[in-house]
Wavefront OBJ file of the C-alpha trace (Angstrom):
o trace
v 30.990 9.105 15.809
v 30.460 5.442 15.049
v 32.717 4.522 17.980
v 30.169 6.109 20.330
v 27.356 4.267 18.571
v 29.247 0.970 18.912
v 29.860 1.623 22.609
v 26.161 2.351 23.180
v 25.066 -0.802 21.339
v 27.451 -2.976 23.369
v 26.421 -1.237 26.590
v 22.744 -1.860 25.772
v 23.494 -5.523 25.023
v 25.376 -6.020 28.297
v 22.684 -4.252 30.311
v 19.826 -6.263 28.759
v 21.851 -9.435 29.253
v 22.367 -8.563 32.928
v 18.611 -8.052 33.370
v 17.760 -11.284 31.478
v 15.906 -9.106 28.966
v 17.294 -11.035 25.982
v 16.531 -14.456 24.551
v 18.654 -17.408 25.638
v 20.250 -17.345 22.176
v 21.874 -14.003 22.994
v 22.436 -14.553 26.702
v 24.475 -17.642 25.755
v 25.699 -16.739 22.260
v 27.178 -19.284 19.890
v 27.425 -19.104 16.132
v 24.432 -21.407 15.783
v 22.448 -19.473 18.398
v 23.102 -16.147 16.655
v 21.843 -17.612 13.374
v 18.799 -19.016 15.150
v 18.088 -15.622 16.733
v 18.403 -13.878 13.362
v 15.650 -16.095 11.952
v 13.418 -15.567 14.977
v 13.825 -11.787 14.984
v 13.347 -11.499 11.225
v 10.033 -13.332 11.423
v 8.974 -11.269 14.416
v 9.861 -7.677 13.474
v 11.353 -7.133 10.038
v 11.535 -3.406 9.243
v 12.603 -1.565 6.113
v 15.200 0.453 8.048
v 17.130 -2.769 8.771
v 17.590 -3.771 5.138
v 21.114 -2.330 4.980
v 22.453 -4.829 7.498
v 20.976 -7.744 5.521
v 22.402 -6.266 2.327
v 25.839 -6.095 3.957
v 25.670 -9.772 4.892
v 23.865 -11.318 1.933
v 23.913 -8.793 -0.899
v 20.944 -6.875 -2.306
v 17.644 -8.758 -2.611
v 14.482 -7.652 -4.373
v 12.109 -8.247 -1.457
v 12.137 -9.294 2.223
v 11.424 -12.874 1.206
v 14.835 -12.883 -0.502
v 16.607 -11.887 2.709
v 14.660 -14.494 4.653
v 15.747 -17.124 2.152
v 19.364 -15.998 2.474
v 19.121 -16.123 6.278
v 17.673 -19.615 6.129
v 20.526 -20.814 3.918
v 23.247 -19.058 5.933
v 25.902 -21.079 7.744
v 26.652 -20.634 11.470
v 30.237 -19.794 10.469
v 28.883 -16.575 8.893
v 28.423 -15.295 12.447
v 31.848 -16.331 13.764
v 33.197 -12.754 13.964
v 30.224 -11.450 15.938
v 30.311 -14.485 18.220
v 33.997 -13.882 18.989
v 33.292 -10.214 19.674
v 30.452 -10.945 22.096
v 32.657 -13.432 23.931
v 35.443 -10.802 24.043
v 37.785 -13.077 22.125
v 38.340 -10.086 19.839
v 38.204 -6.425 20.858
v 36.909 -5.034 17.565
v 34.640 -6.102 14.731
v 33.177 -4.918 11.433
v 30.503 -2.242 11.217
v 28.025 -4.756 9.823
v 28.373 -6.931 12.953
v 27.585 -3.990 15.233
v 24.520 -3.168 13.144
v 23.457 -6.821 13.236
v 23.776 -6.810 17.031
v 21.797 -3.529 17.214
v 19.030 -5.171 15.193
v 19.026 -8.347 17.274
v 18.674 -6.461 20.579
v 16.228 -3.912 19.099
v 18.551 -0.981 19.818
v 16.417 2.145 19.591
v 18.766 4.408 17.616
v 19.644 1.921 14.887
v 20.898 2.097 12.200
v 23.771 4.534 12.730
v 23.381 7.961 11.164
v 25.990 10.584 11.878
v 23.480 13.423 11.473
v 21.010 12.131 14.058
v 22.792 9.786 16.485
v 23.189 11.074 20.030
v 25.200 8.980 22.423
v 23.651 8.320 25.811
v 27.023 7.656 27.418
v 27.453 9.619 30.603
v 23.956 11.120 30.502
v 21.817 8.350 31.944
v 21.974 6.665 35.329
v 20.521 3.167 35.262
v 17.733 3.058 37.848
v 18.469 -0.629 38.504
v 21.942 0.331 39.695
v 20.436 2.378 42.516
v 20.709 0.021 45.471
v 18.414 -0.092 48.465
v 21.222 1.396 50.566
v 21.518 4.304 48.136
v 17.770 4.837 48.290
v 17.712 4.824 52.074
v 20.605 7.287 52.211
v 18.925 9.625 49.761
v 15.511 9.485 51.409
v 17.166 9.910 54.807
v 19.020 12.989 53.623
v 15.787 14.340 52.152
v 14.227 14.218 55.611
v 17.248 15.875 57.227
v 17.316 18.580 54.595
v 13.665 19.314 55.194
v 14.566 19.974 58.836
v 17.320 22.317 57.718
v 20.168 20.251 59.184
v 21.910 19.068 55.996
v 23.882 20.833 53.260
v 22.490 20.842 49.670
v 22.603 17.509 47.852
v 25.118 16.751 45.143
v 24.133 16.597 41.479
v 24.370 12.784 41.520
v 22.046 12.522 44.520
v 19.497 14.833 42.902
v 19.589 12.687 39.784
v 19.029 9.510 41.802
v 16.081 11.102 43.610
v 14.511 12.068 40.286
v 14.900 8.487 39.019
v 13.201 7.080 42.121
v 10.339 9.570 41.921
v 9.916 8.939 38.191
v 9.776 5.155 38.751
v 7.098 5.655 41.415
v 5.103 7.917 39.094
v 5.283 5.438 36.186
v 4.216 2.537 38.401
v 1.315 4.578 39.765
v 0.105 5.671 36.333
v 0.262 2.066 35.090
v -1.873 0.920 38.010
v -4.415 3.684 37.388
v -4.563 2.803 33.698
v -5.286 -0.855 34.478
v -7.860 0.129 37.088
v -9.575 2.469 34.655
v -9.818 -0.120 31.887
v -11.108 -2.768 34.276
v -13.697 -0.303 35.523
v -14.747 0.464 31.974
v -15.167 -3.214 31.243
v -16.937 -4.233 34.435
v -19.063 -1.160 35.171
v -22.431 -0.239 33.711
v -21.339 -0.417 30.064
v -23.248 -3.178 28.292
v -22.475 -2.056 24.746
v -19.577 -0.929 22.591
v -18.981 1.223 19.522
v -16.309 1.147 16.838
v -14.029 4.153 17.317
v -12.173 4.009 14.007
v -9.448 1.616 15.090
v -10.787 -0.152 18.208
v -13.981 -0.906 20.121
v -14.872 1.306 23.078
v -17.259 0.241 25.888
v -20.279 2.531 26.341
v -23.638 2.656 28.036
v -26.279 1.193 25.744
v -28.746 4.065 26.244
v -26.295 6.936 25.766
v -28.175 9.144 23.279
v -25.122 11.267 22.554
v -23.441 8.407 20.673
v -23.233 8.324 16.896
v -22.788 5.164 14.863
v -23.705 1.535 15.303
v -23.924 0.261 18.881
v -22.999 -3.383 19.448
v -23.562 -5.642 22.488
v -20.325 -5.570 24.442
v -17.746 -8.284 23.820
v -14.839 -8.092 26.259
v -12.499 -10.023 23.979
v -13.213 -7.649 21.113
v -12.729 -4.560 23.289
v -9.363 -5.779 24.552
v -7.929 -7.460 21.442
v -9.668 -6.379 18.219
v -7.821 -3.429 16.679
v -7.108 -2.003 13.248
v -3.424 -2.272 12.323
v -2.431 1.201 11.184
v 1.282 0.502 10.641
v 1.161 -2.290 8.095
v 4.945 -2.033 7.609
v 5.263 -3.929 10.900
v 3.703 -7.040 9.349
v 6.162 -9.847 8.624
v 6.040 -13.529 7.643
v 5.588 -14.221 11.356
v 2.185 -12.464 11.090
v 0.836 -15.005 8.595
v -2.197 -16.770 10.094
v -2.140 -14.483 13.148
v -3.341 -11.278 11.457
v -6.695 -10.928 9.657
v -7.701 -8.766 6.708
v -10.549 -7.637 4.492
v -10.811 -5.863 1.144
v -13.462 -3.169 1.357
v -14.217 -0.345 -1.087
v -10.993 -1.071 -2.919
v -8.883 -0.871 0.239
v -7.258 -3.712 2.195
v -7.375 -3.360 5.968
v -5.611 -5.539 8.534
v -6.720 -6.386 12.082
v -5.085 -7.907 15.134
v -7.557 -10.764 15.524
v -10.547 -12.481 13.923
v -14.091 -11.157 13.915
v -16.710 -9.386 11.838
v -15.809 -6.271 9.883
v -17.101 -3.294 11.928
v -18.221 -1.316 8.853
v -20.197 -4.284 7.492
v -20.898 -6.944 10.103
v -22.280 -9.277 7.465
v -18.696 -9.903 6.413
v -16.039 -11.757 8.399
v -12.300 -11.139 8.262
v -9.977 -13.650 6.621
v -6.591 -14.881 7.909
v -3.657 -13.214 6.163
v -1.776 -15.585 3.856
v 1.732 -15.368 2.405
v 0.153 -14.313 -0.902
v -1.710 -11.406 0.734
v 1.452 -10.350 2.601
v 3.493 -10.296 -0.608
v 0.793 -8.564 -2.662
v -0.375 -5.820 -0.310
v 2.523 -5.318 2.132
v 5.685 -6.178 0.222
v 4.097 -5.302 -3.165
v 5.628 -8.319 -4.867
v 4.296 -8.894 -8.389
v 4.188 -12.392 -9.817
l 1 2 3 4 5 6 7 8 9 10 11 12 13 14 15 16 17 18 19 20 21 22 23 24 25 26 27 28 29 30 31 32 33 34 35 36 37 38 39 40 41 42 43 44 45 46 47 48 49 50 51 52 53 54 55 56 57 58 59 60 61 62 63 64 65 66 67 68 69 70 71 72 73 74 75 76 77 78 79 80 81 82 83 84 85 86 87 88 89 90 91 92 93 94 95 96 97 98 99 100 101 102 103 104 105 106 107 108 109 110 111 112 113 114 115 116 117 118 119 120 121 122 123 124 125 126 127 128 129 130 131 132 133 134 135 136 137 138 139 140 141 142 143 144 145 146 147 148 149 150 151 152 153 154 155 156 157 158 159 160 161 162 163 164 165 166 167 168 169 170 171 172 173 174 175 176 177 178 179 180 181 182 183 184 185 186 187 188 189 190 191 192 193 194 195 196 197 198 199 200 201 202 203 204 205 206 207 208 209 210 211 212 213 214 215 216 217 218 219 220 221 222 223 224 225 226 227 228 229 230 231 232 233 234 235 236 237 238 239 240 241 242 243 244 245 246 247 248 249 250 251 252 253 254 255 256 257 258 259 260 261 262 263 264 265 266 267 268 269 270 271 272 273 274 275 276 277 278 279 280 281 282 283 284
């Protein structure tokens, strides 16, 4: 039901606001700040799946540039209803305002679809709500249970223990991943190869390797990657993303450099014209 979806969106907004995981525009919402955030988010992560919310606000447009133009010309008063809802001046609001909020906070299950939406209400315990006192009680009871002096734990306690253990496991795996990459970049590898979408550090004299071997460049290993999902490119990417046309295909990369398949050619910065022509498929 949409009511469950609305509750989850609002819950996600409040939780991210509590953790300072939102921009100041949304932590301290005003009509002007909501408009400002709309422009920032549109330039940062426009996606096709969000077109319906723009259509609801501004009517159908032929391409993303049309929605951006409509956003730019919009008046802060257009966001009055959502502003009142976030400030709890009103207790309900239109569907389009909930979808706009879901887009602004990057709510994972947006937009609402009755055939696929699954509410998380009542199924997830926020790990940040587990206090130190709770943790000490749980760990203490774990020790007592191991000695056979405590009755079985409740379902809630078992869930809290799993959250704590999962957090520890995630933190440990992140540390190992960083350690591994640093080792790869500071060990014996003095060369790198192109692995289809990124450079990989290797030993220069490894005879099992196939393909061109390049002298290692740490910046290229860490930052130079092929962009496989070109639908993530937006006007915000202009000048920050680089491209090349090769064998009739246009490929986009995360940073500047020489084209791995033909190092005699350098990449070019993506322009608004290239974005419209090859990503938005706008014909002039």
